[in-house]
C-alpha positions as CSV (number, residue, x, y, z in Angstrom):
1,M,-13.8,-49.0,28.8
2,E,-13.5,-50.4,31.7
3,A,-16.7,-48.8,33.6
4,V,-20.1,-47.4,32.3
5,I,-20.2,-43.8,31.1
6,N,-22.6,-41.4,30.9
7,N,-24.1,-39.2,28.0
8,I,-21.3,-40.4,25.3
9,I,-22.2,-38.9,21.9
10,A,-21.0,-41.6,19.3
11,N,-20.0,-40.3,15.5
12,V,-18.5,-42.2,13.1
13,T,-17.0,-41.5,9.8
14,Y,-14.9,-42.5,7.1
15,N,-13.7,-41.9,3.4
16,F,-15.3,-44.7,0.7
17,A,-14.3,-44.9,-3.1
18,Y,-16.7,-46.4,-5.8
19,N,-15.6,-49.1,-8.6
20,D,-17.6,-47.3,-10.3
21,S,-19.9,-43.9,-9.9
22,N,-22.4,-45.5,-12.7
23,H,-23.5,-48.2,-9.6
24,P,-23.1,-46.5,-6.1
25,V,-23.4,-47.9,-3.0
26,T,-25.7,-46.8,-0.6
27,I,-23.7,-46.6,2.6
28,V,-26.4,-46.4,6.2
29,I,-24.3,-46.4,9.6
30,K,-26.6,-48.3,12.4
31,M,-24.8,-48.9,15.8
32,S,-26.6,-50.1,19.7
33,G,-25.5,-49.9,23.0
34,S,-24.9,-52.2,25.9
35,T,-23.9,-51.1,29.0
36,D,-23.1,-54.8,30.2
37,G,-21.7,-56.4,27.3
38,T,-25.1,-58.4,26.3
39,T,-28.6,-57.0,26.3
40,Y,-28.3,-54.1,23.4
41,S,-30.8,-51.2,22.2
42,T,-32.6,-52.3,19.0
43,P,-29.9,-50.8,16.4
44,V,-30.8,-47.0,15.3
45,A,-29.7,-45.6,11.6
46,G,-27.5,-42.5,12.0
47,A,-23.7,-41.3,11.8
48,V,-24.2,-39.1,15.0
49,Q,-26.0,-40.7,18.1
50,F,-26.4,-39.9,21.6
51,F,-26.4,-42.7,24.5
52,G,-27.2,-41.5,28.1
53,S,-24.9,-45.0,29.4
54,L,-22.4,-46.4,27.8
55,K,-19.9,-50.0,28.4
56,F,-20.5,-51.4,24.5
57,L,-21.1,-50.3,21.4
58,K,-21.9,-51.7,18.2
59,L,-21.8,-51.0,14.3
60,R,-22.9,-52.0,11.8
61,L,-22.8,-50.7,8.5
62,E,-25.5,-52.2,5.5
63,F,-24.3,-51.9,2.1
64,T,-27.1,-51.5,-1.1
65,G,-26.1,-51.7,-4.2
66,S,-27.8,-50.3,-7.0
67,D,-27.5,-53.5,-9.1
68,D,-25.3,-55.7,-9.1
69,K,-22.0,-54.2,-10.7
70,A,-22.2,-52.3,-7.7
71,F,-18.8,-52.3,-5.7
72,V,-17.4,-49.8,-2.1
73,S,-14.2,-49.7,-1.1
74,I,-14.5,-48.5,2.6
75,Y,-11.3,-47.3,4.2
76,N,-10.7,-44.9,7.1
77,L,-13.0,-45.7,9.5
78,T,-13.5,-44.4,12.0
79,V,-16.0,-44.0,15.6
80,K,-15.2,-41.2,17.9
81,L,-16.8,-41.2,21.7
82,D,-17.1,-38.1,23.1
83,V,-18.8,-37.2,26.7
84,K,-21.3,-35.0,27.2
85,R,-19.8,-31.7,29.9
86,D,-22.3,-31.0,32.0
87,L,-23.1,-28.4,34.7
88,D,-23.3,-28.5,38.3
89,S,-24.6,-25.2,40.5
90,G,-26.2,-24.7,44.0
91,T,-25.7,-22.3,47.1
92,I,-24.0,-23.1,50.3
93,N,-23.4,-20.8,53.2
94,A,-19.6,-21.3,53.7
95,L,-19.2,-21.2,57.6
96,A,-16.0,-19.2,59.7
97,S,-16.4,-21.9,62.3
98,D,-16.0,-24.9,59.4
99,V,-12.0,-25.8,59.4
100,G,-10.3,-26.4,56.1
101,G,-13.5,-24.9,54.1
102,T,-17.2,-25.3,54.4
103,L,-18.0,-28.9,52.6
104,V,-19.9,-28.8,48.9
105,T,-21.0,-31.7,47.0
106,F,-21.5,-32.2,44.1
107,N,-25.1,-32.7,42.8
108,K,-24.6,-34.9,40.2
109,V,-22.3,-37.9,39.5
110,F,-19.1,-37.1,37.7
111,K,-16.1,-38.8,36.1
112,D,-13.8,-35.9,36.4
113,I,-14.2,-31.9,37.0
114,D,-13.2,-29.2,34.0
115,S,-13.8,-26.4,36.5
116,I,-15.0,-25.2,39.7
117,T,-16.4,-21.5,39.5
118,L,-17.2,-18.9,43.3
119,S,-19.2,-16.1,43.4
120,T,-20.2,-13.8,46.3
121,K,-23.3,-12.5,47.3
122,S,-22.2,-9.9,50.0
123,V,-24.0,-6.9,49.5
124,T,-21.7,-5.0,52.3
125,Q,-18.7,-5.7,51.5
126,P,-15.8,-7.5,49.3
127,I,-15.5,-11.1,50.1
128,T,-12.9,-13.3,47.9
129,A,-13.6,-17.4,47.6
130,I,-11.6,-19.8,46.8
131,Y,-11.8,-23.9,46.5
132,D,-9.7,-26.9,47.9
133,F,-10.9,-29.2,44.8
134,V,-8.4,-32.6,45.1
135,D,-8.4,-33.7,41.2
136,A,-9.2,-37.2,41.3
137,P,-11.7,-39.5,39.4
138,N,-14.8,-39.7,40.3
139,P,-15.4,-37.2,42.4
140,T,-17.7,-36.2,45.1
141,S,-16.5,-33.1,46.5
142,F,-14.8,-29.8,47.3
143,R,-13.9,-27.7,50.1
144,V,-15.0,-23.8,50.5
145,L,-13.2,-20.7,52.0
146,C,-14.1,-17.0,51.9
147,F,-12.4,-14.2,53.1
148,R,-12.7,-10.3,53.5
């Protein structure tokens, strides 16, 4: 990951097998995050955690055996990082004098945009709204055009 990403949900899964089920092992997952690779948050227990900003993730599995004969095998360890979707909305006046459309600037910072939805508030006649959006990383704006 080359950049700090906001609103990350980290999910850790794994499979395990006891050598002997009469001697179980308790497994605790702890995660901590960092935006600079030097300073990390305090490790928190839990297989699913939310990070407001993240560039680096530390994962620790702590094993506690029931006795000195406890043994466990871990396999298929998977760490899945999901970006929490965010919504931005607002109201603008699309003006006929705006050549190429009225510029709309996002209120939030996005890495990518899934979709744009437009609606009009005309009470006298139907108006069709369209948008001009260039899908590129870290978008900041798009343009709106309205037609009768």
